[in-house]
CHARMM internal coordinates of N, CA and C (Angstrom, degrees):
IC EDIT
DIST 1 N 1 CA 1.4565
DIST 1 CA 1 C 1.5310
ANGL 1 N 1 CA 1 C 108.62
DIST 1 C 2 N 1.3316
ANGL 1 CA 1 C 2 N 116.73
DIHE 1 N 1 CA 1 C 2 N 135.49
DIST 2 N 2 CA 1.4570
ANGL 1 C 2 N 2 CA 118.26
DIHE 1 CA 1 C 2 N 2 CA 179.24
DIST 2 CA 2 C 1.5257
ANGL 2 N 2 CA 2 C 109.93
DIHE 1 C 2 N 2 CA 2 C -72.42
DIST 2 C 3 N 1.3221
ANGL 2 CA 2 C 3 N 115.48
DIHE 2 N 2 CA 2 C 3 N 158.60
DIST 3 N 3 CA 1.4642
ANGL 2 C 3 N 3 CA 121.38
DIHE 2 CA 2 C 3 N 3 CA -174.19
DIST 3 CA 3 C 1.5262
ANGL 3 N 3 CA 3 C 112.27
DIHE 2 C 3 N 3 CA 3 C -59.33
DIST 3 C 4 N 1.3301
ANGL 3 CA 3 C 4 N 117.54
DIHE 3 N 3 CA 3 C 4 N -42.11
DIST 4 N 4 CA 1.4600
ANGL 3 C 4 N 4 CA 118.84
DIHE 3 CA 3 C 4 N 4 CA -178.93
DIST 4 CA 4 C 1.5257
ANGL 4 N 4 CA 4 C 110.81
DIHE 3 C 4 N 4 CA 4 C -60.66
DIST 4 C 5 N 1.3262
ANGL 4 CA 4 C 5 N 117.05
DIHE 4 N 4 CA 4 C 5 N -49.94
DIST 5 N 5 CA 1.4649
ANGL 4 C 5 N 5 CA 121.14
DIHE 4 CA 4 C 5 N 5 CA -179.27
DIST 5 CA 5 C 1.5209
ANGL 5 N 5 CA 5 C 110.68
DIHE 4 C 5 N 5 CA 5 C -59.99
DIST 5 C 6 N 1.3112
ANGL 5 CA 5 C 6 N 115.82
DIHE 5 N 5 CA 5 C 6 N -44.15
DIST 6 N 6 CA 1.4640
ANGL 5 C 6 N 6 CA 121.56
DIHE 5 CA 5 C 6 N 6 CA -179.47
DIST 6 CA 6 C 1.5277
ANGL 6 N 6 CA 6 C 111.09
DIHE 5 C 6 N 6 CA 6 C -62.33
DIST 6 C 7 N 1.3139
ANGL 6 CA 6 C 7 N 116.43
DIHE 6 N 6 CA 6 C 7 N -47.64
DIST 7 N 7 CA 1.4657
ANGL 6 C 7 N 7 CA 120.02
DIHE 6 CA 6 C 7 N 7 CA -176.74
DIST 7 CA 7 C 1.5230
ANGL 7 N 7 CA 7 C 111.96
DIHE 6 C 7 N 7 CA 7 C -71.04
DIST 7 C 8 N 1.3154
ANGL 7 CA 7 C 8 N 117.33
DIHE 7 N 7 CA 7 C 8 N -37.78
DIST 8 N 8 CA 1.4659
ANGL 7 C 8 N 8 CA 119.83
DIHE 7 CA 7 C 8 N 8 CA 177.39
DIST 8 CA 8 C 1.5243
ANGL 8 N 8 CA 8 C 109.93
DIHE 7 C 8 N 8 CA 8 C -59.91
DIST 8 C 9 N 1.3103
ANGL 8 CA 8 C 9 N 116.67
DIHE 8 N 8 CA 8 C 9 N -48.20
DIST 9 N 9 CA 1.4622
ANGL 8 C 9 N 9 CA 120.82
DIHE 8 CA 8 C 9 N 9 CA -179.05
DIST 9 CA 9 C 1.5274
ANGL 9 N 9 CA 9 C 110.89
DIHE 8 C 9 N 9 CA 9 C -63.94
DIST 9 C 10 N 1.3143
ANGL 9 CA 9 C 10 N 116.35
DIHE 9 N 9 CA 9 C 10 N -42.26
DIST 10 N 10 CA 1.4653
ANGL 9 C 10 N 10 CA 121.74
DIHE 9 CA 9 C 10 N 10 CA 179.54
DIST 10 CA 10 C 1.5300
ANGL 10 N 10 CA 10 C 111.17
DIHE 9 C 10 N 10 CA 10 C -62.04
DIST 10 C 11 N 1.3163
ANGL 10 CA 10 C 11 N 117.08
DIHE 10 N 10 CA 10 C 11 N -48.24
DIST 11 N 11 CA 1.4617
ANGL 10 C 11 N 11 CA 121.08
DIHE 10 CA 10 C 11 N 11 CA -179.64
DIST 11 CA 11 C 1.5265
ANGL 11 N 11 CA 11 C 111.48
DIHE 10 C 11 N 11 CA 11 C -64.27
DIST 11 C 12 N 1.3114
ANGL 11 CA 11 C 12 N 116.24
DIHE 11 N 11 CA 11 C 12 N -39.93
DIST 12 N 12 CA 1.4680
ANGL 11 C 12 N 12 CA 120.57
DIHE 11 CA 11 C 12 N 12 CA 178.88
DIST 12 CA 12 C 1.5236
ANGL 12 N 12 CA 12 C 110.61
DIHE 11 C 12 N 12 CA 12 C -62.98
DIST 12 C 13 N 1.3179
ANGL 12 CA 12 C 13 N 116.38
DIHE 12 N 12 CA 12 C 13 N -44.00
DIST 13 N 13 CA 1.4651
ANGL 12 C 13 N 13 CA 120.25
DIHE 12 CA 12 C 13 N 13 CA -179.42
DIST 13 CA 13 C 1.5263
ANGL 13 N 13 CA 13 C 111.90
DIHE 12 C 13 N 13 CA 13 C -69.15
DIST 13 C 14 N 1.3440
ANGL 13 CA 13 C 14 N 117.20
DIHE 13 N 13 CA 13 C 14 N -34.13
DIST 14 N 14 CA 1.4674
ANGL 13 C 14 N 14 CA 120.57
DIHE 13 CA 13 C 14 N 14 CA 176.84
DIST 14 CA 14 C 1.5229
ANGL 14 N 14 CA 14 C 110.95
DIHE 13 C 14 N 14 CA 14 C -60.25
DIST 14 C 15 N 1.3238
ANGL 14 CA 14 C 15 N 116.90
DIHE 14 N 14 CA 14 C 15 N -33.82
DIST 15 N 15 CA 1.4683
ANGL 14 C 15 N 15 CA 121.49
DIHE 14 CA 14 C 15 N 15 CA 178.00
DIST 15 CA 15 C 1.5230
ANGL 15 N 15 CA 15 C 111.93
DIHE 14 C 15 N 15 CA 15 C -88.55
DIST 15 C 16 N 1.3289
ANGL 15 CA 15 C 16 N 116.22
DIHE 15 N 15 CA 15 C 16 N 3.33
DIST 16 N 16 CA 1.4614
ANGL 15 C 16 N 16 CA 122.68
DIHE 15 CA 15 C 16 N 16 CA 179.19
DIST 16 CA 16 C 1.5302
ANGL 16 N 16 CA 16 C 111.63
DIHE 15 C 16 N 16 CA 16 C 55.71
DIST 16 C 17 N 1.3371
ANGL 16 CA 16 C 17 N 114.61
DIHE 16 N 16 CA 16 C 17 N 47.64
DIST 17 N 17 CA 1.4637
ANGL 16 C 17 N 17 CA 121.03
DIHE 16 CA 16 C 17 N 17 CA -179.73
DIST 17 CA 17 C 1.5193
ANGL 17 N 17 CA 17 C 110.57
DIHE 16 C 17 N 17 CA 17 C -112.68
DIST 17 C 18 N 1.3023
ANGL 17 CA 17 C 18 N 116.10
DIHE 17 N 17 CA 17 C 18 N 143.10
DIST 18 N 18 CA 1.4602
ANGL 17 C 18 N 18 CA 120.30
DIHE 17 CA 17 C 18 N 18 CA 169.88
DIST 18 CA 18 C 1.5255
ANGL 18 N 18 CA 18 C 107.33
DIHE 17 C 18 N 18 CA 18 C -79.70
DIST 18 C 19 N 1.3044
ANGL 18 CA 18 C 19 N 115.92
DIHE 18 N 18 CA 18 C 19 N 169.14
DIST 19 N 19 CA 1.4645
ANGL 18 C 19 N 19 CA 119.21
DIHE 18 CA 18 C 19 N 19 CA 176.32
DIST 19 CA 19 C 1.5222
ANGL 19 N 19 CA 19 C 110.53
DIHE 18 C 19 N 19 CA 19 C -62.38
DIST 19 C 20 N 1.3179
ANGL 19 CA 19 C 20 N 117.27
DIHE 19 N 19 CA 19 C 20 N -39.29
DIST 20 N 20 CA 1.4679
ANGL 19 C 20 N 20 CA 121.35
DIHE 19 CA 19 C 20 N 20 CA 179.20
DIST 20 CA 20 C 1.5223
ANGL 20 N 20 CA 20 C 111.06
DIHE 19 C 20 N 20 CA 20 C -65.20
DIST 20 C 21 N 1.3304
ANGL 20 CA 20 C 21 N 117.45
DIHE 20 N 20 CA 20 C 21 N -40.61
DIST 21 N 21 CA 1.4623
ANGL 20 C 21 N 21 CA 120.86
DIHE 20 CA 20 C 21 N 21 CA 178.74
DIST 21 CA 21 C 1.5294
ANGL 21 N 21 CA 21 C 110.98
DIHE 20 C 21 N 21 CA 21 C -64.96
DIST 21 C 22 N 1.3250
ANGL 21 CA 21 C 22 N 116.42
DIHE 21 N 21 CA 21 C 22 N -40.19
DIST 22 N 22 CA 1.4675
ANGL 21 C 22 N 22 CA 120.21
DIHE 21 CA 21 C 22 N 22 CA 177.34
DIST 22 CA 22 C 1.5210
ANGL 22 N 22 CA 22 C 109.88
DIHE 21 C 22 N 22 CA 22 C -63.28
DIST 22 C 23 N 1.3042
ANGL 22 CA 22 C 23 N 116.60
DIHE 22 N 22 CA 22 C 23 N -42.64
DIST 23 N 23 CA 1.4671
ANGL 22 C 23 N 23 CA 120.64
DIHE 22 CA 22 C 23 N 23 CA 178.40
DIST 23 CA 23 C 1.5252
ANGL 23 N 23 CA 23 C 110.41
DIHE 22 C 23 N 23 CA 23 C -59.60
DIST 23 C 24 N 1.3128
ANGL 23 CA 23 C 24 N 117.14
DIHE 23 N 23 CA 23 C 24 N -46.61
DIST 24 N 24 CA 1.4675
ANGL 23 C 24 N 24 CA 120.74
DIHE 23 CA 23 C 24 N 24 CA -179.98
DIST 24 CA 24 C 1.5207
ANGL 24 N 24 CA 24 C 111.90
DIHE 23 C 24 N 24 CA 24 C -63.80
DIST 24 C 25 N 1.3243
ANGL 24 CA 24 C 25 N 116.72
DIHE 24 N 24 CA 24 C 25 N -39.29
DIST 25 N 25 CA 1.4677
ANGL 24 C 25 N 25 CA 121.15
DIHE 24 CA 24 C 25 N 25 CA -177.25
DIST 25 CA 25 C 1.5268
ANGL 25 N 25 CA 25 C 112.64
DIHE 24 C 25 N 25 CA 25 C -70.97
DIST 25 C 26 N 1.3214
ANGL 25 CA 25 C 26 N 116.74
DIHE 25 N 25 CA 25 C 26 N -28.91
DIST 26 N 26 CA 1.4680
ANGL 25 C 26 N 26 CA 120.49
DIHE 25 CA 25 C 26 N 26 CA -175.32
DIST 26 CA 26 C 1.5259
ANGL 26 N 26 CA 26 C 113.88
DIHE 25 C 26 N 26 CA 26 C -105.18
DIST 26 C 27 N 1.3247
ANGL 26 CA 26 C 27 N 116.69
DIHE 26 N 26 CA 26 C 27 N -14.25
DIST 27 N 27 CA 1.4591
ANGL 26 C 27 N 27 CA 119.82
DIHE 26 CA 26 C 27 N 27 CA -176.01
DIST 27 CA 27 C 1.5175
ANGL 27 N 27 CA 27 C 113.01
DIHE 26 C 27 N 27 CA 27 C 80.06
DIST 27 C 28 N 1.3263
ANGL 27 CA 27 C 28 N 116.18
DIHE 27 N 27 CA 27 C 28 N 10.56
DIST 28 N 28 CA 1.4587
ANGL 27 C 28 N 28 CA 120.96
DIHE 27 CA 27 C 28 N 28 CA 177.96
DIST 28 CA 28 C 1.5257
ANGL 28 N 28 CA 28 C 109.03
DIHE 27 C 28 N 28 CA 28 C -91.31
DIST 28 C 29 N 1.2880
ANGL 28 CA 28 C 29 N 116.30
DIHE 28 N 28 CA 28 C 29 N 164.52
DIST 29 N 29 CA 1.4571
ANGL 28 C 29 N 29 CA 122.10
DIHE 28 CA 28 C 29 N 29 CA -178.60
DIST 29 CA 29 C 1.5302
ANGL 29 N 29 CA 29 C 110.82
DIHE 28 C 29 N 29 CA 29 C -76.55
DIST 29 C 30 N 1.3222
ANGL 29 CA 29 C 30 N 115.62
DIHE 29 N 29 CA 29 C 30 N 135.08
DIST 30 N 30 CA 1.4603
ANGL 29 C 30 N 30 CA 120.73
DIHE 29 CA 29 C 30 N 30 CA 175.56
DIST 30 CA 30 C 1.5283
ANGL 30 N 30 CA 30 C 110.27
DIHE 29 C 30 N 30 CA 30 C -59.36
DIST 30 C 31 N 1.3026
ANGL 30 CA 30 C 31 N 116.12
DIHE 30 N 30 CA 30 C 31 N -43.08
DIST 31 N 31 CA 1.4660
ANGL 30 C 31 N 31 CA 121.10
DIHE 30 CA 30 C 31 N 31 CA 179.72
DIST 31 CA 31 C 1.5287
ANGL 31 N 31 CA 31 C 110.52
DIHE 30 C 31 N 31 CA 31 C -60.35
DIST 31 C 32 N 1.3199
ANGL 31 CA 31 C 32 N 117.05
DIHE 31 N 31 CA 31 C 32 N -41.80
DIST 32 N 32 CA 1.4652
ANGL 31 C 32 N 32 CA 120.37
DIHE 31 CA 31 C 32 N 32 CA 179.28
DIST 32 CA 32 C 1.5230
ANGL 32 N 32 CA 32 C 111.06
DIHE 31 C 32 N 32 CA 32 C -61.61
DIST 32 C 33 N 1.3165
ANGL 32 CA 32 C 33 N 116.50
DIHE 32 N 32 CA 32 C 33 N -42.98
DIST 33 N 33 CA 1.4646
ANGL 32 C 33 N 33 CA 119.93
DIHE 32 CA 32 C 33 N 33 CA 179.74
DIST 33 CA 33 C 1.5194
ANGL 33 N 33 CA 33 C 110.55
DIHE 32 C 33 N 33 CA 33 C -62.12
DIST 33 C 34 N 1.3166
ANGL 33 CA 33 C 34 N 117.28
DIHE 33 N 33 CA 33 C 34 N -42.23
DIST 34 N 34 CA 1.4687
ANGL 33 C 34 N 34 CA 121.01
DIHE 33 CA 33 C 34 N 34 CA 176.29
DIST 34 CA 34 C 1.5297
ANGL 34 N 34 CA 34 C 109.97
DIHE 33 C 34 N 34 CA 34 C -59.20
DIST 34 C 35 N 1.3211
ANGL 34 CA 34 C 35 N 116.84
DIHE 34 N 34 CA 34 C 35 N -48.19
DIST 35 N 35 CA 1.4647
ANGL 34 C 35 N 35 CA 121.13
DIHE 34 CA 34 C 35 N 35 CA 179.83
DIST 35 CA 35 C 1.5287
ANGL 35 N 35 CA 35 C 111.73
DIHE 34 C 35 N 35 CA 35 C -60.22
DIST 35 C 36 N 1.3294
ANGL 35 CA 35 C 36 N 117.21
DIHE 35 N 35 CA 35 C 36 N -42.80
DIST 36 N 36 CA 1.4622
ANGL 35 C 36 N 36 CA 120.37
DIHE 35 CA 35 C 36 N 36 CA -179.24
DIST 36 CA 36 C 1.5164
ANGL 36 N 36 CA 36 C 111.44
DIHE 35 C 36 N 36 CA 36 C -65.46
DIST 36 C 37 N 1.3238
ANGL 36 CA 36 C 37 N 116.92
DIHE 36 N 36 CA 36 C 37 N -43.38
DIST 37 N 37 CA 1.4626
ANGL 36 C 37 N 37 CA 119.86
DIHE 36 CA 36 C 37 N 37 CA -178.34
DIST 37 CA 37 C 1.5272
ANGL 37 N 37 CA 37 C 112.27
DIHE 36 C 37 N 37 CA 37 C -69.77
DIST 37 C 38 N 1.3028
ANGL 37 CA 37 C 38 N 117.21
DIHE 37 N 37 CA 37 C 38 N -25.34
DIST 38 N 38 CA 1.4677
ANGL 37 C 38 N 38 CA 120.76
DIHE 37 CA 37 C 38 N 38 CA 179.04
DIST 38 CA 38 C 1.5246
ANGL 38 N 38 CA 38 C 112.10
DIHE 37 C 38 N 38 CA 38 C -100.38
DIST 38 C 39 N 1.3270
ANGL 38 CA 38 C 39 N 116.13
DIHE 38 N 38 CA 38 C 39 N 9.91
DIST 39 N 39 CA 1.4686
ANGL 38 C 39 N 39 CA 123.49
DIHE 38 CA 38 C 39 N 39 CA 175.61
DIST 39 CA 39 C 1.5243
ANGL 39 N 39 CA 39 C 113.65
DIHE 38 C 39 N 39 CA 39 C 61.08
DIST 39 C 40 N 1.3220
ANGL 39 CA 39 C 40 N 116.87
DIHE 39 N 39 CA 39 C 40 N 27.96
DIST 40 N 40 CA 1.4584
ANGL 39 C 40 N 40 CA 119.92
DIHE 39 CA 39 C 40 N 40 CA 177.32
DIST 40 CA 40 C 1.5265
ANGL 40 N 40 CA 40 C 111.98
DIHE 39 C 40 N 40 CA 40 C -85.90
DIST 40 C 41 N 1.3220
ANGL 40 CA 40 C 41 N 115.87
DIHE 40 N 40 CA 40 C 41 N -21.79
DIST 41 N 41 CA 1.4656
ANGL 40 C 41 N 41 CA 121.53
DIHE 40 CA 40 C 41 N 41 CA 178.18
DIST 41 CA 41 C 1.5206
ANGL 41 N 41 CA 41 C 108.64
DIHE 40 C 41 N 41 CA 41 C -146.91
DIST 41 C 42 N 1.3190
ANGL 41 CA 41 C 42 N 115.04
DIHE 41 N 41 CA 41 C 42 N 165.14
DIST 42 N 42 CA 1.4651
ANGL 41 C 42 N 42 CA 120.50
DIHE 41 CA 41 C 42 N 42 CA 175.45
DIST 42 CA 42 C 1.5233
ANGL 42 N 42 CA 42 C 108.59
DIHE 41 C 42 N 42 CA 42 C -114.65
DIST 42 C 43 N 1.3222
ANGL 42 CA 42 C 43 N 116.71
DIHE 42 N 42 CA 42 C 43 N 146.16
DIST 43 N 43 CA 1.4650
ANGL 42 C 43 N 43 CA 119.85
DIHE 42 CA 42 C 43 N 43 CA -178.15
DIST 43 CA 43 C 1.5227
ANGL 43 N 43 CA 43 C 111.90
DIHE 42 C 43 N 43 CA 43 C -77.21
DIST 43 C 44 N 1.3295
ANGL 43 CA 43 C 44 N 115.64
DIHE 43 N 43 CA 43 C 44 N 156.09
DIST 44 N 44 CA 1.4636
ANGL 43 C 44 N 44 CA 119.02
DIHE 43 CA 43 C 44 N 44 CA 172.98
DIST 44 CA 44 C 1.5311
ANGL 44 N 44 CA 44 C 108.55
DIHE 43 C 44 N 44 CA 44 C -83.12
DIST 44 C 45 N 1.3162
ANGL 44 CA 44 C 45 N 115.82
DIHE 44 N 44 CA 44 C 45 N 171.97
DIST 45 N 45 CA 1.4626
ANGL 44 C 45 N 45 CA 120.99
DIHE 44 CA 44 C 45 N 45 CA -175.82
DIST 45 CA 45 C 1.5279
ANGL 45 N 45 CA 45 C 112.16
DIHE 44 C 45 N 45 CA 45 C -59.75
DIST 45 C 46 N 1.3221
ANGL 45 CA 45 C 46 N 117.84
DIHE 45 N 45 CA 45 C 46 N -40.62
DIST 46 N 46 CA 1.4657
ANGL 45 C 46 N 46 CA 120.02
DIHE 45 CA 45 C 46 N 46 CA -179.54
DIST 46 CA 46 C 1.5184
ANGL 46 N 46 CA 46 C 111.88
DIHE 45 C 46 N 46 CA 46 C -62.83
DIST 46 C 47 N 1.3191
ANGL 46 CA 46 C 47 N 117.83
DIHE 46 N 46 CA 46 C 47 N -38.95
DIST 47 N 47 CA 1.4609
ANGL 46 C 47 N 47 CA 121.28
DIHE 46 CA 46 C 47 N 47 CA 178.36
DIST 47 CA 47 C 1.5247
ANGL 47 N 47 CA 47 C 110.65
DIHE 46 C 47 N 47 CA 47 C -65.92
DIST 47 C 48 N 1.3193
ANGL 47 CA 47 C 48 N 117.48
DIHE 47 N 47 CA 47 C 48 N -41.65
DIST 48 N 48 CA 1.4664
ANGL 47 C 48 N 48 CA 121.02
DIHE 47 CA 47 C 48 N 48 CA 178.84
DIST 48 CA 48 C 1.5304
ANGL 48 N 48 CA 48 C 109.82
DIHE 47 C 48 N 48 CA 48 C -62.04
DIST 48 C 49 N 1.3057
ANGL 48 CA 48 C 49 N 117.17
DIHE 48 N 48 CA 48 C 49 N -43.77
DIST 49 N 49 CA 1.4627
ANGL 48 C 49 N 49 CA 121.47
DIHE 48 CA 48 C 49 N 49 CA 179.19
DIST 49 CA 49 C 1.5248
ANGL 49 N 49 CA 49 C 110.64
DIHE 48 C 49 N 49 CA 49 C -63.10
DIST 49 C 50 N 1.3186
ANGL 49 CA 49 C 50 N 116.85
DIHE 49 N 49 CA 49 C 50 N -43.88
DIST 50 N 50 CA 1.4680
ANGL 49 C 50 N 50 CA 121.58
DIHE 49 CA 49 C 50 N 50 CA 178.86
DIST 50 CA 50 C 1.5219
ANGL 50 N 50 CA 50 C 111.06
DIHE 49 C 50 N 50 CA 50 C -60.62
DIST 50 C 51 N 1.3227
ANGL 50 CA 50 C 51 N 116.64
DIHE 50 N 50 CA 50 C 51 N -46.59
DIST 51 N 51 CA 1.4630
ANGL 50 C 51 N 51 CA 120.34
DIHE 50 CA 50 C 51 N 51 CA -179.28
DIST 51 CA 51 C 1.5279
ANGL 51 N 51 CA 51 C 111.57
DIHE 50 C 51 N 51 CA 51 C -66.99
DIST 51 C 52 N 1.3076
ANGL 51 CA 51 C 52 N 117.55
DIHE 51 N 51 CA 51 C 52 N -41.55
DIST 52 N 52 CA 1.4678
ANGL 51 C 52 N 52 CA 120.80
DIHE 51 CA 51 C 52 N 52 CA 179.00
DIST 52 CA 52 C 1.5283
ANGL 52 N 52 CA 52 C 110.32
DIHE 51 C 52 N 52 CA 52 C -61.34
DIST 52 C 53 N 1.3174
ANGL 52 CA 52 C 53 N 116.76
DIHE 52 N 52 CA 52 C 53 N -43.24
DIST 53 N 53 CA 1.4630
ANGL 52 C 53 N 53 CA 120.30
DIHE 52 CA 52 C 53 N 53 CA 178.51
DIST 53 CA 53 C 1.5307
ANGL 53 N 53 CA 53 C 110.82
DIHE 52 C 53 N 53 CA 53 C -64.59
DIST 53 C 54 N 1.3101
ANGL 53 CA 53 C 54 N 117.03
DIHE 53 N 53 CA 53 C 54 N -43.28
DIST 54 N 54 CA 1.4634
ANGL 53 C 54 N 54 CA 121.13
DIHE 53 CA 53 C 54 N 54 CA -179.66
DIST 54 CA 54 C 1.5279
ANGL 54 N 54 CA 54 C 111.10
DIHE 53 C 54 N 54 CA 54 C -60.41
DIST 54 C 55 N 1.3211
ANGL 54 CA 54 C 55 N 116.98
DIHE 54 N 54 CA 54 C 55 N -43.36
DIST 55 N 55 CA 1.4633
ANGL 54 C 55 N 55 CA 121.19
DIHE 54 CA 54 C 55 N 55 CA -177.63
DIST 55 CA 55 C 1.5329
ANGL 55 N 55 CA 55 C 113.05
DIHE 54 C 55 N 55 CA 55 C -89.32
DIST 55 C 56 N 1.3149
ANGL 55 CA 55 C 56 N 118.02
DIHE 55 N 55 CA 55 C 56 N -0.93
DIST 56 N 56 CA 1.4699
ANGL 55 C 56 N 56 CA 123.23
DIHE 55 CA 55 C 56 N 56 CA -179.30
DIST 56 CA 56 C 1.5244
ANGL 56 N 56 CA 56 C 112.09
DIHE 55 C 56 N 56 CA 56 C 57.10
DIST 56 C 57 N 1.3260
ANGL 56 CA 56 C 57 N 115.14
DIHE 56 N 56 CA 56 C 57 N 45.62
DIST 57 N 57 CA 1.4584
ANGL 56 C 57 N 57 CA 121.44
DIHE 56 CA 56 C 57 N 57 CA 175.19
DIST 57 CA 57 C 1.5316
ANGL 57 N 57 CA 57 C 107.80
DIHE 56 C 57 N 57 CA 57 C -127.83
DIST 57 C 58 N 1.3130
ANGL 57 CA 57 C 58 N 116.47
DIHE 57 N 57 CA 57 C 58 N 165.67
DIST 58 N 58 CA 1.4614
ANGL 57 C 58 N 58 CA 119.05
DIHE 57 CA 57 C 58 N 58 CA 177.73
DIST 58 CA 58 C 1.5295
ANGL 58 N 58 CA 58 C 110.02
DIHE 57 C 58 N 58 CA 58 C -78.58
DIST 58 C 59 N 1.3072
ANGL 58 CA 58 C 59 N 115.39
DIHE 58 N 58 CA 58 C 59 N 156.92
DIST 59 N 59 CA 1.4602
ANGL 58 C 59 N 59 CA 119.24
DIHE 58 CA 58 C 59 N 59 CA 175.32
DIST 59 CA 59 C 1.5287
ANGL 59 N 59 CA 59 C 110.00
DIHE 58 C 59 N 59 CA 59 C -63.83
DIST 59 C 60 N 1.3355
ANGL 59 CA 59 C 60 N 116.69
DIHE 59 N 59 CA 59 C 60 N -35.08
DIST 60 N 60 CA 1.4661
ANGL 59 C 60 N 60 CA 120.23
DIHE 59 CA 59 C 60 N 60 CA 177.89
DIST 60 CA 60 C 1.5228
ANGL 60 N 60 CA 60 C 111.01
DIHE 59 C 60 N 60 CA 60 C -61.86
DIST 60 C 61 N 1.3292
ANGL 60 CA 60 C 61 N 117.45
DIHE 60 N 60 CA 60 C 61 N -40.96
DIST 61 N 61 CA 1.4584
ANGL 60 C 61 N 61 CA 120.47
DIHE 60 CA 60 C 61 N 61 CA 177.25
DIST 61 CA 61 C 1.5289
ANGL 61 N 61 CA 61 C 109.90
DIHE 60 C 61 N 61 CA 61 C -63.00
DIST 61 C 62 N 1.3179
ANGL 61 CA 61 C 62 N 116.13
DIHE 61 N 61 CA 61 C 62 N -49.10
DIST 62 N 62 CA 1.4605
ANGL 61 C 62 N 62 CA 121.00
DIHE 61 CA 61 C 62 N 62 CA -177.16
DIST 62 CA 62 C 1.5320
ANGL 62 N 62 CA 62 C 111.43
DIHE 61 C 62 N 62 CA 62 C -60.11
DIST 62 C 63 N 1.3124
ANGL 62 CA 62 C 63 N 116.85
DIHE 62 N 62 CA 62 C 63 N -36.80
DIST 63 N 63 CA 1.4534
ANGL 62 C 63 N 63 CA 121.44
DIHE 62 CA 62 C 63 N 63 CA -179.57
DIST 63 CA 63 C 1.5277
ANGL 63 N 63 CA 63 C 113.99
DIHE 62 C 63 N 63 CA 63 C -83.30
DIST 63 C 64 N 1.3247
ANGL 63 CA 63 C 64 N 116.44
DIHE 63 N 63 CA 63 C 64 N -6.83
DIST 64 N 64 CA 1.4675
ANGL 63 C 64 N 64 CA 119.98
DIHE 63 CA 63 C 64 N 64 CA 178.84
DIST 64 CA 64 C 1.5011
ANGL 64 N 64 CA 64 C 114.22
DIHE 63 C 64 N 64 CA 64 C 85.24
DIST 64 C 65 N 1.3325
ANGL 64 CA 64 C 65 N 116.90
DIHE 64 N 64 CA 64 C 65 N 14.70
DIST 65 N 65 CA 1.4712
ANGL 64 C 65 N 65 CA 120.52
DIHE 64 CA 64 C 65 N 65 CA 179.06
DIST 65 CA 65 C 1.5261
ANGL 65 N 65 CA 65 C 110.39
DIHE 64 C 65 N 65 CA 65 C -76.29
DIST 65 C 66 N 1.3308
ANGL 65 CA 65 C 66 N 116.38
DIHE 65 N 65 CA 65 C 66 N -34.03
DIST 66 N 66 CA 1.4631
ANGL 65 C 66 N 66 CA 121.46
DIHE 65 CA 65 C 66 N 66 CA 178.95
DIST 66 CA 66 C 1.5211
ANGL 66 N 66 CA 66 C 109.59
DIHE 65 C 66 N 66 CA 66 C -135.93
DIST 66 C 67 N 1.3308
ANGL 66 CA 66 C 67 N 114.82
DIHE 66 N 66 CA 66 C 67 N 162.03
DIST 67 N 67 CA 1.4765
ANGL 66 C 67 N 67 CA 120.45
DIHE 66 CA 66 C 67 N 67 CA -179.89
DIST 67 CA 67 C 1.4910
ANGL 67 N 67 CA 67 C 112.89
DIHE 66 C 67 N 67 CA 67 C -96.68
END
COOR INIT
IC SEED 1 N 1 CA 1 C
IC BUILD
């Protein structure tokens, strides 16, 4: 599993959110979140920024650039 998919799923589960709940909370598409977590697609920069802000982590952390 790539780092982004792994970290997105991990952060979502830490907050005890379903994929649909995360989509509603961030304004992102539920389908997109499913695709990202299953590595079928990659997010655009705006989505990464939105998710990083929501989870209070850096974009570098979310993308697996840093620990």
